N, C-alpha and C positions, 0 to 999 in steps of 0.2 A: 798059912794063917796070916792075917794082916791086922794091924791096929789102925783104926781111923782116928785121926787127930783133927779136931775142929779149930778153925782159925776165925777170929772175929775182931777186927781192928777198926778204929775210927780216929781220924786226925783232923784238926783244923789249924790253919795258919794263914798269915797275911803277908803278901810280898809287894815289893815296890814296882814290879813290872805292870804294864797295861793288861787289862783283862783279855784283849784280843791276842796279845802275844802269848799269854799263859795258855789260852785255849788252843792256839796254833800248835804249841808243843805237846800238850796233853792229848789232843785229838789225833795227832800223828803217831800211831802206835810205835813204829820203829824208832822215831826220835825220842819219844817218852821212855821207852824201854832201854835206850842207850844210856840212861842215867841210873838204871836199876843194877845193883851189884850182883855179881856171880851168875849172870845169864850166859850160859854156854852157847845157846843157839835160839834164835827167834825165826820161825818159819811162817811166811804168809801163805795160808791155805786157801785164800780167796774168799770173797763175799764177806769181808770184815772179820774173818776168823784167823787168829794167830795162835800158833803152837809155841809154847815156852818150854825150853829144856834148860833146867838150872844145872850149875856145876854140882858134882857129887860132894857131899859133906860127910864127915866121919873119918874112920880109919881105913886102912887097906882091907882089914878083915870084915868090918861092919860099916857100910856106907849107904847113904840114901841119895837118890837123885829124884827130884820132883819134876814131873813132866805133866803138862796139861794144855788144854786149848780153851780159849774164850772168844766169844763173838762180840765185837765192839760196835757201838752205835753212838755217833756224836750228834749233838743238837746245839748249833751255835746260838740260836735264839734263846734257848733255855740255859745255855752255859753248862751243858752236861756232857759227860762221856760215860756211858754205861756199858759194862761188859757182863755177859752171862756165860756160865759154864757150858762147855760142849762135852756131852757124855761120850764115853768110849775112846777117849784119847788120854793115854798116860795113867798116872796113879793119883790124880788130884782133880777136884772140881773147885774152880775159883771164879767168883763173881764180885762185882763191886761197882763203884761209881766215883767220878769226880764231879764236884759242883763248884763252878767258878762264879764269883760275885764281883761285879764292878763297883768298887767303893769310891769312884772318881779319882782320888789321890793314891789309891792302893787297890789291890785285888785280894779278895778273900777266897781261900781255897779249902775245900773240905774233901776228904777221901774216906771212903768206907770200903772195907774188904771183908768178904765172908767166904769161907771155903772149908774143904775137907781134904786132908792128905792121907792116903793109905800107905802105911809103912809095913813092909814085909817082915814082921817080927812076931814072936808069940805074944798072945794076949797078956801074959804075966809081965811083960815089959812095959805095958801102957803107963804105969805110974811113973816110970823113969823116963821113957821116951817122949811121952806126950808133952811135958813141960819143955824138954829140950827142943823139940820140933817147933813148938809155939814160940819159944825164945829166939830161935834162929830166924824164923820168919819175921818176927818183930824187929830184930836187928837189921835185916835186909831192908825192910820198909823204912825204918828210921834213917838209914844211910841214903836210900832213894830220895826221901823227902829233903834231907840235908843237901844232896846234889842238886835237886830242883830249886831249892831256895837260893843256892849259890848262882844257878843259871838265871834266876829271875831277879838278881841284884840285891838279894838279902831280904830279911824280914823287916816288917814295919814295926 
């Protein structure tokens, strides 16, 4: 039995770096992911598809490892990086997008992530585990954004 936990996050921030520099980092999946905390392994599966394997979280007796793959498509003209879930890989489906806006003296960055993580625990645990998984995912994304803001010379 597994519990499905939905993830739905959205962020907007503005950085000092040029839009082209921000796009260069965010559209290069391995470079972008190098700023994401607790990634155990990132595997290039070809054709823009990357498999993420996160570090295990929890205790020795009860732990969760999130594994998933997404297909990435970048569009420099639109300033977007979009990823869609790849079914049949791991225990999660994760999609989302970056939107990069050139504000001349700064760069606007918007991130949206939607996904579902399947946790191998009894349904009775959903009330407890759901918020924990969502909170952990949110903490990781918060740290990721903080790392990117630092990389891009700080917020405006």
